[in-house]
N, C-alpha and C positions, 0 to 999 in steps of 0.2 A: 278587172283586178287592179287595184291601186299599187303603184310602185313605191319604193321607200322614199324617193325624192318628193313625192306628193304627200306622203304621210309625215315625213320628218319636218314638221314646222313647229313654231313656238306654241300655238294653241294646243296642239296634241301633246307636246312635251309637258305643258302645265297639267294636262289631264293625267298623264302617266305619273307625274310627280305626286299627284294627289293620291293615287293608288299606292305608290311606294312609301308614302308618309305613314300609312296606317300601322305597320309593324312597330315603328319607332314611337308612335303615339300610344299604342297599347302597352309597350314596354314601360314608358314613362308613367302611365297610370298605375301600374302595379307596384311602383316604388313609393315608399312612405315619405321620402324627403320632400321638403317644400319646393326646392329648386326644380325637381322633376315635374311637379304639378304645374308650375309656371310654364315649363317647357311644353307640356301637353296642351295647355290652354293656347299658347302662342302658335303651336303647330296646327292645332285644329282651326284657329282663326285664319291662318295663312292658307290652309287647304280650302276652307270655305270661300276665301277671297278668290282663289284661282278658279272656283266654279263660276264666278261672275265674269272674271277676266277672260278665260279661254274662249267662251262663246262670243263675247264682244269682239275680241281680236280676230277670231275666225271670220266673223261677218264683215268687219271693217277691212281686213286685208284680203278678203275673198279666198280664204284658205279652209273652207268647210270641206270635210272629207267624210266618206262613209265610215272610215275607221273612227274618226272623232265622234260621229253621231252614234256609233255603237258603244264606244267606251265611256263617253261622258256620263250618261245615266247610270251605267254600271259602277263607275267610280263613286258617284254620289251614294248609291246604295251600299257599296262596300264601306264607305266612311261612316255613314249613319248607323248601319246595322252593327259594324265593328265596335262603335262607341257603346251602343246599348248592350250588346253581349258582354263587353268588358265590364260595364257597370254592374251587370248581373253577378259577376264573379267577385267583385271587390266591394260592393255596397249592399248590405243586407236589406235595406228598405226596398230596393228594386226587385220586383217579383217576376217569376218566369212567365206567367201568363201575359204580362205586359209586353215583354219582348217577343213572345210567340205571336201575339196579335199584330204587332208592328211588322214582323217578317211576313206573316200570312197576307197582310194587305199588299205588300210589295209583290209577293208571288201571284196574287190575284190580278194585279195590274199587268204584270208580265204576261200572264195567261191571256188576258183580254187583248193585249197588243198582238199576241201571236194569232189569236182568232181573227182579229181585224185584218191583219196582213193576209191570212189565208182566204178571207172572205173578199179581199179586194176593196176593203173599206178603211176609213181612218177612225182611230179611237177618239171619241169626243171627250175633251178634257173639261174639268169644272174648276171653279174658283176655290172649291174646298181642297183641291190638290195643293194649291199655293199656300192656303191657310195651314194645311197639315205640315208642309215643309217648314214654314215659319215657326210653328210650335215645336217641331222636333229639334230644329237648330237651337231654338231658345232654351229648350229643356237641357240639351247637351251643354250649352254655354253656362247655364245656371249651375248645373252640377259641377262643372269644371271650376267655376268661380268659388263654389263652396269648398271644394277640395283645396284650392289655393289658400283660402282664408282660415282654415282650421288645421290643426296639427295632425300628424299621423296617429298620435295617441288618442286624440279626440275621435277620429274616424273609427279607430278600433273599439272605442267605448260605445259609440253609436251602434256599431254592428253587434256588439255583445248585448246591448239593451234589447235590440230587436230579436236576436236569437233566443234570449231568455224569455221574452214575451211570448214568442211562438211556442216555446216549450211549456209555458204556463197555460197554453190554450187560447191565447189572444190572437186575433188576426193582425196582419200587418197594418191594416187600416186603423184598428183600435189602438195599436201602439203609437202610430203617427198622430192620431187625434189626441191621445193623452199628452204627447210632447207638445202639441200645439196649445193645449189648454194650460200646460205648465208655463209656456212662454207668455201667454196672455196674463197669467197671474204674476209672473216676474215683472212684466212691464208695468202693471198696475201698482205693485208694491215697492218697486225700486225707483227712487227719485233720479238717480244718475246711473244709467246702465252703460257699462263700458263697451267699447267697440268689440273687444274679444268675447265678452259674455253674450253680446247680442248675436254675433255670428255663430258662436258655439251652440247657442240655443236653437236658432232657426235651421241650422244644419241638420238637426235631428228629425225634421218633418217636412221642410220645403222640397227637397229632392223627391220624396215620395209623392206628394200631392202634385208636383209639377209633372212627374211621369204619369200619374193617374189621369190627369186632364189631357195630357198629350196623347195617351193611348185612346182615350175617348174620342178625341178629334180625329185620330188616325182611322178608327173603325168607322166613324161617320163618313169620312172621306171615301173609304172603300165601298160602303153601301151606296153612296152617291154615284160613284162610277158605275156600279151595277145597274142602278135605276136609269142612268143616262144612256147606257149602252146595252140595254136589255135585249135589243134586236139581235145582238151577236150571240146571245146565250139561248135563243129559241131552239127547240128540238129540231126543227127543220134545218136550221143553219148548221148546227153541230153535226147532224146526220150527213148533210151534204159534204162537210169538211172531212170528217173522220171515217165515215162508212162508204159513202158513194165514191169518193176519190180513191179510197183504198181498193175498191173492187172494180175500178174503171181500167 
């Protein structure tokens, strides 16, 4: 059992701060003012930076602890899932099934890690895991940039457009595709497109397609983990872990 003197180090403090930053980040996103959107972007960028720094410092200063190994991946999941769930409530183009699949993938990997530990084996990681993380972080940063560059009024207008489209029987994909087509026509017919008009237009479809592609990569990553670690999910292995041990 680690004592507080061992746990209380700078790498672990950075990890804890990443978790504590989440409520402030969510609060800022729910605000319509431009200043809050900048604050949310900066806070997320700093939190993501601590994810790189805490591990590096722990290795450099030989301050790796079981507490840090336990909390660090959880902090990452809290931050990323917290972002996507918040987007679901404040941005109409983000769909429930996207967030559900992203969360389901993380739950799957957590289950596989548990099975691996109980089996006395290590979970085999894949390059797709890193690709998934890069796409998820990229999608979050892209959406945050969009929120910074458009007004609260424009965000409300986009949400209303998608809500009305759904009421009219269109899918979210169809509404986003229509906005993308309108943007292409605008670029072709307008000689000098202003910065504001450009971002107001792409803000109506880029977050959706960014999330759509990110969800696809996330699902592929989860399937890749299953294929790579299929031995953990064999009937004999699961029976040995859950049934044989329970009756021993």
